[in-house]
C-alpha positions in Angstrom: -6.2 139.3 114.0 -2.6 140.3 113.5 -0.2 138.9 116.1 2.7 141.3 117.1 6.0 140.2 115.7 8.8 139.3 118.1 10.8 142.2 116.7 8.5 144.9 117.9 7.1 143.3 121.0 9.2 145.5 123.3 8.3 148.7 121.5 4.6 147.8 121.5 4.8 147.0 125.2 6.4 150.4 126.0 4.0 152.3 123.8 1.0 150.6 125.3 2.2 151.3 128.8 2.7 155.0 127.9 -0.7 155.1 126.2 -2.4 153.5 129.2 -0.8 155.9 131.7 -1.5 158.9 129.5 -5.1 157.8 129.0 -5.5 157.3 132.8 -4.2 160.8 133.5 -6.3 162.2 130.7 -9.5 160.6 132.0 -8.9 161.7 135.5 -8.0 165.3 134.7 -10.1 166.1 131.5 -13.1 167.4 133.4 -11.2 169.2 136.2 -10.1 172.3 134.3 -12.1 174.6 132.0 -9.1 176.8 131.1 -8.8 175.1 127.7 -11.4 173.5 125.5 -11.8 169.7 125.7 -10.0 169.0 122.4 -7.0 171.2 123.2 -4.0 169.1 124.0 -2.7 171.8 126.4 -5.6 171.1 128.7 -4.2 167.7 129.8 -0.7 169.0 130.2 -1.8 172.0 132.2 -3.8 169.7 134.5 -1.1 167.2 135.2 0.9 167.5 138.4 4.7 167.6 138.1 4.9 164.0 139.3 2.5 162.9 136.6 4.4 164.9 134.0 7.7 163.3 135.2 6.1 159.9 135.0 4.9 160.5 131.4 8.4 161.8 130.4 10.0 158.7 132.0 7.7 156.5 130.0 8.4 158.4 126.8 12.1 158.1 127.4 11.7 154.4 128.0 9.8 154.1 124.7 12.5 156.1 122.9 15.2 153.9 124.4 13.4 150.7 123.3 13.0 152.1 119.8 16.7 153.0 119.7 17.7 149.5 120.8 15.6 148.0 118.1 17.3 150.3 115.5 20.7 149.3 116.8 19.9 145.6 116.5 18.7 146.2 113.0 21.9 148.1 112.1 24.0 145.3 113.6 22.1 142.7 111.5 22.6 144.8 108.4 26.3 145.2 109.1 26.7 141.4 109.5 24.8 140.8 106.3 26.9 143.4 104.5 30.1 141.7 105.8 28.9 138.4 104.4 27.9 140.0 101.1 31.4 141.5 100.9 33.0 138.1 101.4 30.9 136.5 98.8 31.6 139.4 96.4 35.4 139.0 97.0 35.2 135.3 96.3 33.3 135.9 93.0 35.8 138.5 92.0 38.6 136.0 92.6 36.7 133.4 90.5 36.3 135.9 87.7 39.9 136.9 87.8 41.0 133.2 87.7 38.7 132.5 84.8 40.1 135.5 82.9 43.7 134.3 83.5 42.8 130.8 82.3 41.1 132.2 79.2 44.1 134.4 78.4 46.5 131.4 78.8 44.3 129.1 76.6 44.0 131.9 73.9 47.8 132.4 74.0 48.4 128.6 73.7 45.9 128.5 70.8 47.7 131.4 69.0 51.0 129.7 69.5 49.7 126.5 68.1 48.3 128.3 65.1 51.6 130.0 64.5 53.4 126.7 64.6 50.8 125.2 62.2 51.3 128.1 59.8 55.1 127.7 60.0 54.8 124.0 59.2 52.4 124.7 56.3 54.9 127.4 55.0 57.7 124.9 55.1 55.6 122.2 53.4 54.7 124.7 50.7 58.4 125.6 50.1 59.3 122.0 49.9 56.6 121.4 47.3 57.7 124.4 45.3 61.4 123.3 45.4 60.5 119.9 43.9 
């Protein structure tokens, strides 16, 4: 048997309460009116008193509010996760930029050393030719 998650417990409670009240009204009124056929949803609505309709609308509003609260909590969690992800992404970009700068510096030093080496070899070659 599936246990309800803590996340949707409020929504499930509100829905079950609405379902219970609606079923109670439905069972009490379904046989009272023959204006509509038994499977016509308008039959129950036509049979409900204004107080019962108001009660159902209140329960529907409460269910909608609970669903909206759960969505807002989910959006807040998502926003927090996105903020953390953005920080991590910024740090990784800084690491990549630093690594690129170090690579350019090492390459520049390597090229400078090769140029010095080439100059020394050129001077040695000239000395050998002049002997």
